[in-house]
Structures are given as structure tokens and as C-alpha cells.
C-alpha positions as CSV (number, residue, x, y, z in Angstrom):
1,X,296.0,80.2,88.6
2,X,295.5,82.3,91.4
3,X,292.6,80.1,92.5
4,X,294.5,76.9,92.5
5,X,296.9,78.7,95.0
6,X,294.1,79.5,97.2
7,X,292.7,76.1,98.0
8,X,295.6,74.3,98.1
9,X,296.7,77.0,100.7
10,X,293.8,76.4,102.3
11,X,294.0,72.8,102.4
12,X,297.4,73.3,103.4
13,X,296.7,75.5,106.6
14,X,294.0,73.0,107.5
15,X,296.4,70.2,107.6
16,X,298.8,72.2,109.9
17,X,296.6,72.8,112.5
18,X,295.1,69.6,112.6
19,X,298.7,68.1,112.9
20,X,299.8,70.9,115.7
21,X,296.3,70.1,117.5
22,X,297.3,66.6,117.5
23,X,300.5,66.7,118.2
24,X,301.0,70.2,120.0
25,X,300.7,68.6,123.8
26,X,303.0,66.1,123.3
27,X,305.7,69.0,121.6
28,X,305.2,71.0,124.5
29,X,305.8,68.4,127.5
30,X,309.5,68.1,128.3
31,X,309.6,65.0,127.6
32,X,308.1,61.6,128.4
33,X,307.2,61.2,132.1
34,X,309.9,60.3,135.1
35,X,309.5,56.8,135.7
36,X,308.9,56.2,139.6
37,X,312.2,55.7,141.4
38,X,313.1,52.1,142.8
39,X,312.8,51.1,146.0
40,X,314.3,48.8,147.9
41,X,312.6,45.4,148.8
42,X,314.0,44.6,152.6
43,X,315.3,41.0,152.4
44,X,313.7,38.1,153.9
45,X,314.1,37.2,157.3
46,X,316.5,34.0,157.5
47,X,313.1,31.8,159.1
48,X,311.8,32.9,155.8
49,X,313.8,31.7,153.6
50,X,314.5,28.5,155.2
51,X,310.8,28.0,155.3
52,X,310.8,28.0,151.5
53,X,313.4,25.6,150.9
54,X,311.1,23.5,153.3
55,X,308.1,23.9,151.3
56,X,310.0,23.6,148.4
57,X,312.1,20.1,148.9
58,X,308.1,18.9,150.7
59,X,307.3,19.6,146.8
60,X,309.6,18.0,145.2
61,X,309.9,15.0,147.5
62,X,305.8,14.4,147.2
63,X,305.9,15.3,143.5
64,X,308.5,12.5,143.0
65,X,307.1,9.9,145.6
66,X,303.4,10.6,143.6
67,X,305.7,10.1,139.6
68,X,307.1,7.0,141.2
69,X,303.9,5.6,142.0
70,X,302.1,6.3,138.6
71,X,304.8,5.5,136.5
72,X,304.4,2.0,138.7
73,X,301.4,1.7,137.9
74,X,301.4,2.6,134.1
75,X,301.0,-0.4,131.2
76,X,304.3,0.2,129.6
77,X,307.1,0.4,132.6
78,X,310.2,2.0,131.8
79,X,312.4,0.9,134.8
80,X,315.4,3.1,134.0
81,X,313.0,5.8,134.6
82,X,312.0,4.6,137.9
83,X,315.3,4.4,139.4
84,X,315.8,7.9,138.4
85,X,313.1,9.2,139.5
86,X,313.9,7.2,143.0
87,X,317.5,8.5,143.0
88,X,315.8,12.0,142.7
89,X,313.6,11.0,145.2
90,X,316.1,10.4,147.5
91,X,317.9,13.5,146.8
92,X,315.2,15.7,147.5
93,X,314.2,13.6,150.9
94,X,318.0,14.6,151.6
95,X,317.5,18.3,150.8
96,X,314.4,18.3,153.3
97,X,315.8,16.5,155.8
98,X,318.8,19.0,155.7
99,X,316.3,21.6,155.8
100,X,314.1,21.3,159.0
101,X,315.3,22.0,161.9
102,X,315.9,19.6,164.6
103,X,313.8,20.4,167.5
104,X,311.5,17.8,169.1
105,X,308.4,18.5,167.0
106,X,310.9,17.7,164.0
107,X,311.7,14.3,165.2
108,X,309.1,12.7,163.4
109,X,310.2,13.4,159.7
110,X,313.6,11.8,159.0
111,X,311.7,8.4,160.1
112,X,309.4,9.3,157.6
113,X,311.4,10.0,154.8
114,X,313.3,7.1,155.6
115,X,309.7,4.8,155.8
116,X,309.2,6.4,152.5
117,X,312.7,5.2,150.7
118,X,311.9,1.8,152.2
119,X,308.0,2.0,150.1
120,X,309.3,3.3,147.2
121,X,312.6,0.8,147.0
122,X,310.1,-2.3,148.4
123,X,307.2,-0.7,145.1
124,X,310.3,-0.9,142.5
125,X,311.0,-4.3,143.6
126,X,307.0,-5.2,143.3
127,X,307.0,-4.1,139.8
128,X,310.6,-5.7,138.8
129,X,309.1,-9.1,140.1
130,X,305.4,-8.0,138.0
131,X,303.9,-8.9,141.4
132,X,300.4,-6.9,140.8
133,X,298.8,-7.2,144.1
134,X,302.5,-6.0,145.8
135,X,302.4,-2.8,143.2
136,X,299.4,-2.0,144.5
137,X,300.3,-2.3,148.2
138,X,303.3,-0.2,147.5
139,X,301.4,2.4,145.8
140,X,299.5,2.4,149.2
141,X,302.2,2.5,151.3
142,X,303.6,5.6,148.8
143,X,300.5,7.5,149.4
144,X,300.4,7.0,152.9
145,X,303.8,8.5,153.8
146,X,303.1,11.3,151.7
147,X,299.9,12.2,153.8
148,X,301.9,11.7,157.0
149,X,304.8,14.4,155.5
150,X,302.1,16.2,154.6
151,X,300.8,16.5,158.1
152,X,304.2,16.9,159.9
153,X,306.3,19.1,158.0
154,X,303.9,22.2,158.4
155,X,303.8,21.4,162.1
156,X,308.0,22.8,162.0
157,X,307.8,25.6,160.0
158,X,307.5,29.0,161.8
159,X,304.9,30.4,162.9
160,X,302.5,27.5,162.5
């Protein structure tokens, strides 16, 4: 009987010491390490916030113009979707125009936005009339308007 208890006791002692060896450092510590103190992030200067609005509006205007061009060239046309895209393009163009500060360098941006809207309207009329040559010319005109915006809008951003 005694022989059975000594091996059991030895096995228990070995298991206990292994458990303490593994868990010992965790039990000895005061708890999990403290999280670093959060630091305050300096707010962006007002010019940067305006620049972000301008860049975001430019991106949205370009994206909607390209979606109108892609939709106009699609084999299956959804005129309701194209009209909705044009409405959203006008709204994005308005936001872009408001975000661009009125300076001498920004004088050309409103005229370019107006031309983009006029060319998008002409493109949608060509789509409605099923005029393939008009659609091709309209897509090229919208693309040219977008390229002009890509050149002129960055000029009005501060630091450029």
C-alpha cells in the first residue's frame, strides 16, 4: 500500500512544481502591464480641413463623371441610373465649388465645373437619342473636363 502512495505523491509533486514553474512569473506579477496613457492628437489646421473637403469633393466629382461615361457606353442602358448619377454629379460639383476658396487661381474652377455639367447633359441627350457618335464625343468631352479639373484644383490647395 505504501508503494502506491509514494509514486502518487511523487507524481503530484512533479506536476505541482511544473505548474508553478510555468505559472509562477504570472502569479508573481502585479497584474497585466499598464496600458500607455493616451496622448492628445493636435487638431488639423483649418486649411488642412478645407483641403480635405476640396480633395474629397474633387474625387467624388471625378468618380461620378467617369461612372456617367461608363454607363453611357454600356450595352444595356439604365437612363434612370444615369439621371441619378448626373444629379449626384451636380451636388458634388456644388460642394467642390463651395470648398474652393475664391482666389485668382480658383477663378477657372467654377467655369470648368459648369462645362462638365453641360457636357454631361449633352452626353445624356446623345444617349437618349441613341446617337453613337454623340456618345463618343460626349464621353471624350467629359474626360477632357475631368482632366482640366485635375490640373486646376490642386493649384488652389494651400502649400501647392
